[in-house]
C-alpha positions as a LaTeX table, in Angstrom:
\begin{tabular}{lrrr}
\hline
Residue & $x$ (\AA) & $y$ (\AA) & $z$ (\AA) \\
\hline
Ala1 & 3.83 & 4.79 & $-6.82$ \\
Ile2 & 6.51 & 4.15 & $-9.33$ \\
Met3 & 8.57 & 1.17 & $-8.88$ \\
Leu4 & 12.22 & 1.42 & $-9.68$ \\
Ser5 & 13.92 & $-1.61$ & $-11.32$ \\
Ser6 & 16.90 & $-2.65$ & $-9.50$ \\
Asn7 & 19.41 & $-1.12$ & $-11.77$ \\
Gln8 & 17.83 & 2.38 & $-11.45$ \\
His9 & 18.86 & 4.21 & $-8.29$ \\
Ser10 & 16.60 & 6.78 & $-6.89$ \\
Asn11 & 17.93 & 10.15 & $-5.86$ \\
Asn12 & 15.96 & 10.13 & $-2.66$ \\
Pro13 & 18.03 & 10.24 & 0.60 \\
Arg14 & 18.36 & 6.92 & 2.00 \\
Val15 & 17.54 & 7.12 & 5.90 \\
Leu16 & 18.03 & 4.56 & 8.46 \\
Val17 & 15.94 & 5.08 & 11.69 \\
Ile18 & 16.97 & 2.97 & 14.83 \\
Gly19 & 14.64 & 2.53 & 17.72 \\
Val20 & 11.33 & 3.19 & 16.01 \\
Arg21 & 8.22 & 1.04 & 16.69 \\
Ser22 & 6.94 & $-0.45$ & 13.70 \\
Glu23 & 3.67 & 1.37 & 13.67 \\
His24 & 5.48 & 4.61 & 13.56 \\
Ala25 & 7.68 & 3.36 & 10.74 \\
His26 & 4.68 & 2.95 & 8.52 \\
Met27 & 3.65 & 6.35 & 9.32 \\
Leu28 & 7.02 & 7.87 & 8.58 \\
Lys29 & 7.11 & 6.10 & 5.10 \\
Glu30 & 3.75 & 7.59 & 4.19 \\
Leu31 & 4.65 & 11.07 & 5.54 \\
Tyr32 & 8.02 & 11.17 & 3.91 \\
Ser33 & 7.65 & 9.42 & 0.65 \\
Asn34 & 10.56 & 11.37 & $-0.76$ \\
Met35 & 13.01 & 9.22 & 1.28 \\
Asp36 & 14.15 & 5.62 & 1.05 \\
Phe37 & 13.63 & 4.35 & 4.64 \\
Ser38 & 15.13 & 1.42 & 6.48 \\
Phe39 & 14.04 & 0.78 & 10.06 \\
Leu40 & 15.57 & $-1.06$ & 12.86 \\
Thr41 & 12.72 & $-1.85$ & 15.19 \\
Asp42 & 14.22 & $-5.08$ & 16.82 \\
Asn43 & 16.70 & $-4.32$ & 19.56 \\
Lys44 & 18.58 & $-7.66$ & 18.66 \\
Lys45 & 19.42 & $-6.17$ & 15.22 \\
His46 & 20.53 & $-2.81$ & 16.15 \\
Thr47 & 24.30 & $-3.71$ & 16.11 \\
Lys48 & 24.16 & $-5.01$ & 12.44 \\
Pro49 & 27.15 & $-3.63$ & 10.69 \\
Ile50 & 26.31 & $-1.26$ & 7.82 \\
Lys51 & 28.33 & $-0.80$ & 4.64 \\
Asp52 & 29.84 & 2.45 & 3.64 \\
Gly53 & 27.64 & 4.49 & 1.83 \\
Gln54 & 24.50 & 2.31 & 2.42 \\
Tyr55 & 22.71 & 5.22 & 4.23 \\
Asp56 & 22.96 & 9.05 & 3.69 \\
Lys57 & 21.41 & 9.71 & 7.27 \\
Ile58 & 20.93 & 7.73 & 10.24 \\
Val59 & 18.45 & 8.88 & 13.13 \\
Phe60 & 19.28 & 7.16 & 16.43 \\
Met61 & 16.48 & 7.06 & 19.06 \\
Thr62 & 18.37 & 7.03 & 22.29 \\
Lys63 & 15.22 & 6.18 & 24.47 \\
Trp64 & 14.74 & 2.84 & 22.85 \\
Thr65 & 18.30 & 1.73 & 22.17 \\
Lys66 & 21.50 & 0.75 & 24.04 \\
His67 & 25.02 & 2.25 & 24.29 \\
Ile68 & 26.39 & $-0.73$ & 22.63 \\
Gln69 & 24.19 & $-0.12$ & 19.50 \\
Tyr70 & 25.38 & 3.51 & 19.33 \\
Lys71 & 28.86 & 2.24 & 19.20 \\
Ala72 & 28.07 & 0.35 & 16.01 \\
Tyr73 & 26.78 & 3.58 & 14.18 \\
Arg74 & 28.65 & 6.43 & 16.02 \\
Asn75 & 31.27 & 6.93 & 13.17 \\
His76 & 28.49 & 7.55 & 10.52 \\
Pro77 & 28.67 & 10.90 & 9.00 \\
Gly78 & 24.95 & 11.42 & 8.83 \\
Leu79 & 24.26 & 10.33 & 12.36 \\
Thr80 & 21.69 & 12.36 & 14.32 \\
Met81 & 20.87 & 11.48 & 17.81 \\
Cys82 & 17.27 & 11.76 & 18.71 \\
Asn83 & 16.46 & 11.92 & 22.71 \\
Gly84 & 12.69 & 12.50 & 22.08 \\
Gly85 & 9.91 & 10.41 & 20.60 \\
Ile86 & 8.40 & 10.32 & 17.30 \\
Thr87 & 7.66 & 14.22 & 17.09 \\
Ser88 & 11.48 & 14.88 & 17.41 \\
Val89 & 12.18 & 12.27 & 14.67 \\
Lys90 & 9.64 & 14.11 & 12.32 \\
Gln91 & 11.51 & 17.32 & 13.11 \\
Ile92 & 14.90 & 15.80 & 12.14 \\
Leu93 & 13.64 & 14.22 & 9.05 \\
Ser94 & 12.23 & 17.47 & 8.05 \\
Thr95 & 15.54 & 18.82 & 7.68 \\
Phe96 & 16.84 & 16.19 & 5.46 \\
Ser97 & 14.71 & 16.81 & 2.39 \\
\hline
\end{tabular}
């Protein structure tokens, strides 16, 4: 893998996945190496505010999250709600590349 120095910006889509389990997060990173992932696996951190332009896409897994968390992200233009499990997440991600 090529490491980018901090002043270079990759053109990969920046994707935040909320409510994914950490073992699935590792798998997604390997499967979709063309994306720059961030994951929120811990419920306590799910309402962390995000900066404008920080992410291109957000996948919000409704099964493992709460409505208050949704309120923190609902205005993001790249938000996709995911009602299923990891298979549904993969289907959503495959539309991003």
